[in-house]
C-alpha positions in Angstrom: 123.0 120.5 78.5 119.8 122.3 79.5 118.3 121.6 76.2 118.9 117.9 76.4 117.2 117.4 79.8 113.6 118.9 79.2 112.3 115.4 78.3 113.6 113.6 81.4 111.5 112.6 84.2 112.4 114.2 87.6 113.7 111.0 88.8 115.9 110.7 85.6 116.9 114.3 85.9 118.0 114.0 89.4 120.1 110.8 88.8 121.7 112.8 85.7 122.6 115.7 88.0 123.7 113.8 91.2 124.9 110.4 90.1 125.5 108.2 93.3 128.9 106.8 94.1 129.2 103.1 93.7 128.9 100.9 96.9 130.1 97.3 96.6 130.0 96.1 100.0 126.4 95.6 100.5 124.7 92.5 101.9 123.4 89.7 99.8 119.7 89.2 99.4 118.2 87.6 102.1 115.0 85.8 103.0 112.5 88.2 104.2 109.6 87.6 106.5 106.5 88.7 104.8 103.6 87.5 106.9 100.9 89.3 109.0 100.8 90.5 112.5 103.7 88.4 114.0 103.0 85.1 112.0 106.4 85.1 110.5 106.5 81.4 109.0 106.2 82.7 105.5 109.4 83.7 103.6 110.2 84.9 100.3 111.9 82.2 98.2 114.5 83.4 95.8 115.4 81.3 92.5 112.4 79.1 93.0 109.7 80.8 91.1 107.2 83.4 92.2 107.1 84.5 95.8 105.8 81.9 98.2 103.7 83.3 101.3 103.2 81.4 104.5 100.3 81.2 107.0 98.5 84.5 107.9 99.6 86.4 104.7 97.3 88.3 102.5 98.7 86.9 99.2 96.5 83.9 98.7 94.1 83.8 95.7 90.3 83.7 95.9 87.7 82.4 93.6 86.6 84.3 90.5 83.0 84.6 92.1 84.5 86.1 95.2 86.7 88.6 93.4 83.8 89.8 91.3 81.6 90.3 94.3 84.3 92.1 96.1 85.3 94.4 93.2 82.3 94.9 91.4 83.8 95.0 88.1 85.2 92.7 85.4 89.0 93.2 85.4 90.3 94.7 81.9 93.4 93.8 79.7 96.3 95.9 79.2 96.2 98.6 76.5 99.0 100.3 74.7 96.9 103.0 72.8 96.4 106.8 73.6 93.0 106.4 75.4 91.5 105.8 78.9 90.0 102.4 79.3 87.6 101.3 82.0 85.6 98.0 82.7 82.4 97.1 81.0 79.5 99.0 82.7 81.6 102.0 83.4 82.1 105.3 81.4 84.5 108.0 81.7 84.5 111.7 80.5 86.9 114.6 80.9 86.2 117.0 83.7 88.9 119.6 83.1 92.2 119.9 81.2 95.4 122.0 81.4 94.3 125.3 80.0 90.6 125.1 80.6 89.3 128.4 82.2 88.5 128.6 85.9 87.3 132.0 85.3 85.3 133.5 82.4 88.0 136.4 81.6 90.4 133.6 80.6 90.2 132.2 76.8 90.1 128.5 75.7 93.6 127.1 75.2 95.4 128.2 72.0 97.2 125.1 70.7 99.5 127.2 68.6 100.9 129.3 71.6 100.2 127.1 74.7 98.2 129.9 75.9 99.3 133.5 77.1 101.2 134.5 80.1 98.4 137.2 81.1 95.9 134.3 81.8 98.1 131.5 83.0 97.0 132.0 86.6 93.2 131.9 85.7 93.1 128.4 84.1 93.6 124.8 85.1 97.3 124.2 85.5 99.7 121.5 84.1 100.4 117.8 85.2 97.5 117.1 87.5 98.6 115.0 90.6 97.2 114.4 94.0 93.7 115.7 94.7 91.1 115.9 97.3 87.2 116.7 97.1 85.6 118.9 99.8 81.9 119.3 100.6 81.4 123.0 101.5 77.7 123.7 102.3 76.0 122.7 99.2 79.1 122.9 97.0 81.7 120.4 96.0 85.3 121.6 95.6 88.3 119.8 94.4 91.8 121.0 95.3 94.3 119.4 93.0 98.2 119.7 92.6 99.9 120.9 89.5 103.3 119.1 89.9 105.5 120.4 87.1 105.6 121.7 83.5 106.6 120.2 80.1 108.2 123.1 78.3 107.9 121.6 74.9 104.3 121.6 75.3 103.7 124.6 77.3 106.1 126.8 75.3 105.4 125.2 71.8 106.6 128.2 69.9 110.1 128.0 71.7 112.8 126.0 70.1 113.0 122.7 72.1 110.8 124.4 74.5 113.9 126.3 76.0 112.8 129.2 78.5 113.9 132.5 76.7 112.2 135.3 78.6 110.9 136.6 82.0 107.4 136.1 80.6 108.2 132.4 79.9 109.2 131.9 83.5 106.3 133.6 84.9 103.9 131.5 82.6 105.5 128.4 83.9 105.3 129.5 87.5 101.6 130.1 87.1 100.9 126.7 85.5 102.2 125.0 88.5 101.2 124.9 92.2 97.5 124.2 93.1 94.0 124.8 91.9 91.1 125.0 94.0 87.6 125.0 92.0 84.0 124.1 92.3 82.4 121.1 90.3 79.0 120.3 89.7 76.9 117.5 88.0 74.4 118.4 85.3 72.5 116.8 82.7 75.6 116.5 80.5 77.9 115.1 83.4 80.4 116.9 85.6 82.0 120.1 84.9 83.8 123.0 86.4 81.7 125.9 87.9 83.5 128.7 86.1 83.6 132.0 88.2 82.8 130.1 91.5 83.6 132.4 94.5 85.7 129.5 95.7 87.9 129.0 92.7 91.4 129.9 93.2 95.0 129.5 91.9 98.1 129.1 94.1 101.3 129.3 92.2 105.0 129.7 92.6 104.4 133.3 93.5 101.5 133.1 96.1 102.4 134.6 99.6 102.5 131.9 102.3 103.4 131.8 106.1 106.3 129.6 107.4 105.2 128.1 110.7 106.8 125.6 113.1 110.0 125.0 114.7 112.1 126.5 111.6 110.1 129.5 111.3 112.3 132.7 111.6 115.5 130.7 111.8 118.4 132.4 110.0 118.7 129.6 107.5 115.2 130.6 106.1 115.9 134.4 106.1 116.4 136.1 102.8 116.9 139.8 101.7 113.2 140.0 100.9 112.2 138.2 103.8 114.6 139.1 106.7 112.0 137.6 109.3 112.3 134.0 107.8 108.5 133.7 108.3 107.0 134.6 104.9 107.6 132.8 101.5 106.3 133.1 98.0 104.8 129.9 96.4 104.7 126.3 96.6 106.3 124.1 93.9 106.5 120.6 92.5 103.4 119.7 94.4 103.2 115.9 94.2 100.7 113.9 96.4 98.2 115.3 98.8 96.2 114.7 101.9 93.2 115.9 103.9 93.0 117.0 107.5 90.1 116.1 109.8 89.2 119.7 110.2 88.7 120.1 106.2 91.9 121.6 105.0 93.9 120.5 102.0 97.6 119.4 102.3 99.8 119.9 99.2 103.2 118.3 99.4 106.4 119.8 97.9 108.6 117.1 96.2 111.3 117.8 93.6 111.9 121.4 94.7 115.6 121.2 94.1 115.4 121.4 90.4 114.0 125.0 90.3 117.2 126.7 91.6 120.5 127.5 89.9 123.4 130.0 89.9 124.2 132.7 87.4 127.7 132.8 89.2 129.8 130.0 88.0 132.2 130.8 90.8 129.6 130.1 93.6 130.4 127.5 96.0 127.2 125.6 97.1 126.6 125.2 100.7 127.4 121.7 101.8 123.8 120.6 102.8 122.7 121.2 99.1 124.2 117.8 98.1 121.9 115.8 100.2 119.0 117.5 98.5 120.2 117.6 95.1 120.5 121.3 94.5 122.8 122.1 91.8 124.5 125.2 90.0 122.1 124.5 86.9 118.3 124.3 87.3 115.8 122.4 85.1 114.0 125.6 83.8 116.4 128.3 84.0 114.2 130.4 86.5 117.5 131.8 87.9 118.3 133.5 84.6 115.2 135.7 84.8 113.9 135.6 88.4 116.7 136.4 91.1 114.9 134.7 93.8 115.9 131.5 92.3 119.5 132.4 91.7 121.5 130.6 94.4 124.3 133.2 94.4 122.0 135.8 95.4 119.7 133.9 97.6 121.3 130.8 98.8 118.7 130.4 101.6 115.7 130.4 99.2 115.6 126.5 98.4 115.8 126.0 102.4 112.2 127.4 102.2 110.8 124.6 100.1 110.5 120.9 100.6 107.5 121.1 103.1 103.8 120.4 103.4 101.5 123.3 102.9 98.1 123.7 104.3 95.4 125.3 102.3 91.8 126.3 103.4 89.6 125.4 100.6 86.6 127.3 102.1 88.3 130.7 101.9 90.0 131.9 98.9 91.7 134.7 100.7 93.2 132.5 103.4 96.9 132.5 103.4 98.6 129.0 103.0 100.9 127.7 105.7 103.9 125.9 105.3 104.4 123.4 108.2 108.0 122.9 109.1 107.2 120.5 111.9 106.3 117.9 109.3 110.1 117.9 108.1 111.8 119.0 105.0 112.4 116.4 102.1 110.8 115.4 99.0 107.3 115.0 100.2 105.2 112.4 98.3 101.8 112.9 100.1 100.4 113.0 103.5 98.2 110.3 105.0 96.5 111.6 108.2 94.5 109.7 110.9 93.4 110.3 114.3 95.0 108.2 117.0 92.8 106.7 119.9 93.6 109.3 122.1 92.8 112.0 119.7 96.4 113.0 118.5 96.9 113.7 114.9 99.2 111.3 113.0 100.6 112.1 109.6 102.5 109.6 107.6 104.9 110.8 104.8 107.3 109.3 102.3 110.5 110.9 100.9 110.4 110.1 97.1 114.0 109.5 96.3 116.1 106.4 96.0 117.3 105.2 99.4 115.6 107.8 101.6 113.2 107.4 104.5 109.5 107.0 105.6 108.4 109.7 108.2 105.5 110.0 110.8 104.4 113.1 112.8 102.3 112.9 116.0 100.9 116.0 117.3 101.1 116.9 121.0 97.7 118.3 121.0 94.5 116.4 120.3 91.9 117.0 117.9 88.3 118.0 119.0 85.7 118.5 116.1 85.0 122.2 116.0 87.9 123.0 118.3 91.1 124.8 117.8 93.4 123.3 115.2 96.0 125.9 114.7 98.8 124.0 116.5 98.1 120.6 115.5 100.5 120.4 112.5 103.1 122.8 114.2 103.6 121.3 117.8 104.6 117.7 117.6 107.0 115.0 117.3 108.6 113.9 113.9 109.7 110.3 113.5 111.6 108.2 111.0 111.0 104.6 110.2 113.3 101.7 111.1 112.4 98.2 109.7 113.9 95.1 111.1 114.3 91.9 109.0 112.3 89.8 111.4 109.1 91.7 110.5 109.3 94.2 113.4 109.9 97.8 113.4 109.9 101.0 115.4 109.5 104.9 114.6 112.6 106.6 116.1 111.9 110.2 117.3 114.1 112.9 115.8 115.0 115.1 118.8 118.0 117.0 119.9 119.0 114.0 122.1 118.7 111.3 119.3 120.4 113.4 116.5 122.6 116.0 118.1 120.6 118.6 116.2 118.5 121.4 117.4 114.9 121.4 116.5 114.9 123.9 113.7 117.8 121.9 112.2 115.9 118.7 112.4 113.0 120.4 110.4 115.2 121.9 107.9 117.6 118.9 107.4 115.4 116.0 108.2 117.1 113.7 105.9 120.4 114.2 107.7 118.6 113.8 111.0 117.3 110.3 109.7 120.6 109.2 108.7 122.0 110.1 112.2 119.6 107.7 113.7 120.0 104.9 111.2 116.7 104.9 109.5 115.8 102.3 106.9 116.8 103.3 103.4 113.8 102.8 101.3 113.0 102.1 97.5 111.7 105.5 96.8 108.7 105.7 99.4 105.9 107.3 97.5 102.1 107.4 98.4 101.2 106.5 101.9 97.5 105.2 102.6 95.9 104.3 105.8 93.0 101.7 105.8 89.7 103.2 107.0 88.3 99.8 108.2 91.5 98.4 109.8 94.4 99.7 111.8 97.1 99.4 109.1 99.2 101.6 106.8 100.6 101.0 103.3 103.3 102.7 101.4 104.3 102.5 97.8 107.9 101.6 97.1 107.9 102.5 93.6 111.3 101.2 92.4 115.2 101.6 93.1 117.6 100.7 90.3 120.3 101.5 92.9 119.2 98.9 95.6 122.2 97.1 96.8 124.4 98.8 94.3 124.8 102.4 95.3 124.6 104.4 98.4 121.9 107.2 98.8 122.9 110.9 98.6 124.1 110.8 102.3 126.2 107.9 101.9 123.9 105.5 103.7 124.2 101.9 102.4 121.2 100.4 100.6 121.4 96.5 101.3 118.7 94.3 99.5 116.7 93.1 102.6 113.7 93.7 104.7 110.9 95.6 102.9 113.3 96.2 100.1 114.5 92.7 99.4 115.6 92.8 95.6 118.8 94.3 94.2 118.4 96.8 91.3 114.5 96.8 91.9 112.9 97.8 88.7 109.2 96.9 89.7 108.6 98.0 93.0 106.6 96.8 95.9 103.9 97.9 98.7 104.9 97.6 102.3 102.3 97.6 104.9 102.6 98.0 108.8 100.4 97.2 111.7 100.8 99.8 114.5 101.1 98.3 118.1 98.0 98.1 120.2 96.2 99.3 117.1 97.2 102.8 117.8 98.9 104.8 114.8 100.6 106.7 117.5 102.5 103.9 118.9 106.3 103.7 118.2 106.4 100.1 117.5 104.8 98.2 114.5 105.1 94.9 112.6 105.2 94.7 109.0 104.8 92.7 105.8 104.7 93.2 102.0 101.2 93.4 100.5 102.7 92.8 97.0 105.8 92.8 95.1 105.4 93.6 91.5 107.1 91.7 89.0 106.8 89.7 85.7 106.3 86.0 85.9 106.1 86.0 81.9 109.9 86.8 82.0 111.4 85.9 85.4 111.3 82.7 87.5 112.9 84.1 90.7 112.1 87.0 93.0 111.6 89.4 90.1 108.6 87.3 89.1 106.8 89.0 92.0 104.8 87.7 94.7 102.2 85.1 94.7 99.3 87.6 94.0 101.1 88.7 90.8 99.9 86.8 87.7 99.9 87.4 83.8 96.4 89.0 84.1 97.5 91.9 86.5 101.0 92.8 85.8 102.1 96.0 86.7 105.4 97.9 87.6 106.4 101.0 89.8 103.2 101.4 92.1 103.1 105.3 92.9 99.6 106.8 93.9 97.4 105.0 96.4 94.1 105.6 98.0 91.7 103.7 100.0 87.9 103.9 99.3 85.2 103.9 102.0 84.8 100.1 101.8 88.4 99.3 102.5 89.5 98.6 98.8 93.1 100.0 98.1 93.4 101.6 94.7 96.9 101.5 93.2 98.1 103.9 90.5 101.3 103.3 88.6 104.0 105.5 87.1 106.5 103.2 85.5 107.9 101.8 82.3 105.0 101.4 79.5 106.9 100.2 76.5 105.4 96.7 76.9 108.9 95.2 76.0 111.5 92.8 77.4 111.1 92.9 81.2 108.0 94.9 81.1 106.1 92.7 78.4 102.6 92.3 79.3 102.2 95.5 81.4 101.0 97.9 78.8 100.2 101.4 79.8 100.2 102.8 83.4 97.2 101.9 85.3 95.0 101.9 88.2 94.3 98.6 90.0 92.0 97.6 92.8 93.4 95.6 95.7 91.6 93.7 98.5 93.7 93.9 101.9 91.9 90.7 103.1 92.6 88.4 100.3 95.5 89.8 98.6 93.6 89.9 95.3 94.7 92.7 92.7 92.7 93.3 89.6 93.2 95.9 86.8 90.4 98.6 86.7 91.8 101.5 84.4 94.5 101.9 81.9 95.8 105.5 80.8 96.9 106.8 77.7 100.3 105.8 76.4 103.3 108.1 78.0 101.0 109.1 80.9 101.1 108.5 84.7 97.9 107.7 86.4 98.0 109.8 89.5 95.5 111.3 92.0 92.3 110.0 93.1 89.1 111.2 94.9 85.3 110.7 94.9 82.2 112.8 94.6 80.3 113.3 98.1 77.8 110.5 97.0 80.6 108.1 96.1 78.9 107.7 92.7 81.8 109.4 90.6 85.5 108.7 90.8 87.8 111.5 89.7 91.2 110.2 88.3 94.3 112.1 87.2 96.0 111.5 83.8 99.4 113.2 83.9 101.8 114.1 81.0 100.0 112.1 78.4 101.3 111.6 74.8 99.2 113.2 72.0 96.6 113.0 70.7 95.0 112.7 74.2 92.5 114.3 74.8 91.7 116.6 71.9 92.6 114.5 69.0 95.3 114.7 66.2 97.2 118.1 65.6 96.4 119.3 69.2 98.7 119.5 72.2 98.6 116.8 74.7 96.9 117.8 78.1 97.0 116.4 81.3 93.5 116.1 82.7 91.2 114.7 85.3 88.6 112.3 84.2 85.3 111.5 85.8 84.4 107.7 86.0 80.7 106.5 86.9 79.0 103.2 86.8 76.3 103.2 84.1 73.6 101.9 86.5 74.5 104.9 88.8 75.6 102.8 91.7 78.5 103.9 94.1 82.1 103.3 92.8 83.8 103.9 96.2 
C-alpha cells in the first residue's frame, strides 16, 4: 500500500487512511446572510444564477479604470504550461531552488541522485511554503518552511521512491523543516548570501523547547525526554507568521503521517483517531528511526502539531514550541495587536470539518519589553458562526470543556467539539487587514460538506460560512471584531468571495457576484495583505482545466480589493504546482513567491528534476509592488 500513496497530496492521503463515516441527517442548504457589519439584507440566491449580493457587501464590480488604478497591473489570462507568468511590465527570476547551497561546503544539486545525505541539511530544502522576510541591521533575511518531500523526486534512484534505508530517512528529514538565509540584491538580481552568519537549517532533528500549559505533562514524556519539555524537530511546516517583536512562527500541519508502528498488534490510543494517526506512516520513518515507532514511543506524536517560534537573529537560539496556541493541523498564524496591547493570534486547522481558533495573550506587548510569556500565557478560543451573520469566540477553559488546561492544549480538537464550534471547509491561511479591523480565512474546499461528519463525529451541515454541499471550489470568510477590537469575543461576518465556475454552473456553484470568466479560480489557500490593504490570494486546487474546472488553468495568485470586492489574476504557476508563500523585500519593490511541487521541466529544463523554488518578482520600472 505504501508504494501506491507517494504521489497523493496530504489531503488525499489522509482521506485514504481515515475515511469518514457517512452522515445522512444533515440540514439542507439554506440562505446565508453575506453582508457587511450588520447590513444583513443581502442573501445568497441558490438555483438562480451567480450569487446575488445585497446593500453593503463588497462584491459589487467597479470600472476597468478604477480596477487598473487600484491594482496597478493588467490582469493576465490562465495558463496551462510549465512556467511562471506575470503581467506585462513585471519580470520574475528564480531566487533559490531545492538543492541550492546555503553554505559553500555543499555541492550543487546532482539530478541523478537528488543530492547526498551528508549535505542535505546544508541546502535549501524541499517544497517551499509559508515565509517571512526580516530586516536585521543592514541584512535582509528570509525564513521559509519546507513542508514535505516528494520521494520519487528526492530519492530518484529508489524504485518508486520507496524509502529503503536509515540514510534515506535522514535525508528526507533534513530536506524538511525551515530554512533561514540572508538574501541580497545585486546587478544580476536577487540571490542567496551563501555562508552568511545568519544562515540556518532547522530539520526534523533540531532540538527544541516545549513551552506553555502542556510542557512537562505525562502525555508528552518519552524515554528520551522523561521531562516532557525537550523535543527534536518540527515537521510538515505549512504556513507561517511573524511576531511584532521580530520572530518567525512556523506551523506544524500534517504531522500525523510521519508516525507508524512496527508491531502490528499495537493498539492505537483512542485520541489518535481524531488526529489521523495510523499504524502505517507515509514515509516509513518508523522502519529506521525508533522515535517514530508508535509501539515504542506512543507519546511522540503528541509532541507535534504546534506553532514553533524561531529567532532569525540568532542561529544558536533554540526554537520554542508553544502549546498554549493549541495542537491541531496548523495552517498559519496571523498576529495582530489589540487596542489594549494584548497579542492576538488567529489560526486555522486545515482538515475537512475542523475549526478556526484565536489566542489572546494575558500580557501586553511593549516594544523593547519582555516577550517570553506572550505566546505561552493566554486564552485559546474557538469560533462559532451563526447563520444570521454574527459569531463569537468561545473560550476553551476547564469550565467550558470539562478538560484540564494541558489537555485542552494537547487535544484542542476535542475541546472545540465539546463547546460546539463551527465545522469549517478546511480553514487554511488567515490574514488580517493592516488598514481596517477585519480578518479573513481561506476555506479551501470540502467534498464532505453536508455528506460526512468530521473525524470527531461533528455534523457538517451546509449553512453559514460553509453554504455549499460537497464544496469543490472553496470560499473566503471575513469577520469584523466587535468594537474594532481583535481581542473581543464577538464579531459579525460575511463571505468576501465564493469561488465557482459560471461557465459550467448556473446555481450556487457558479460562485459569488465578483467571480467571472476572467478571474476563475478554485481552492483558495495562501493569503497575505500588502501594506496598501490589497489581499493576495494563492490557490492549491485542481489544475486540469477540464469539466467543472474548465477555464481555471494552473494554480495562481490573484489580487483582491476588500473595498470593492474586485479580484484579478496576477500570476500563474507551472502546471502541477501550488502557489504558496508570499513576502516582500524591505523596500517593497520585490515580491517573493513560493512555487511548490511543480512538474518537470520547471525550472531547470528538460531532463532535470522538478524543483520547488522561490521566485522574485519586480516591476520593470522599479516601482513598489506591495
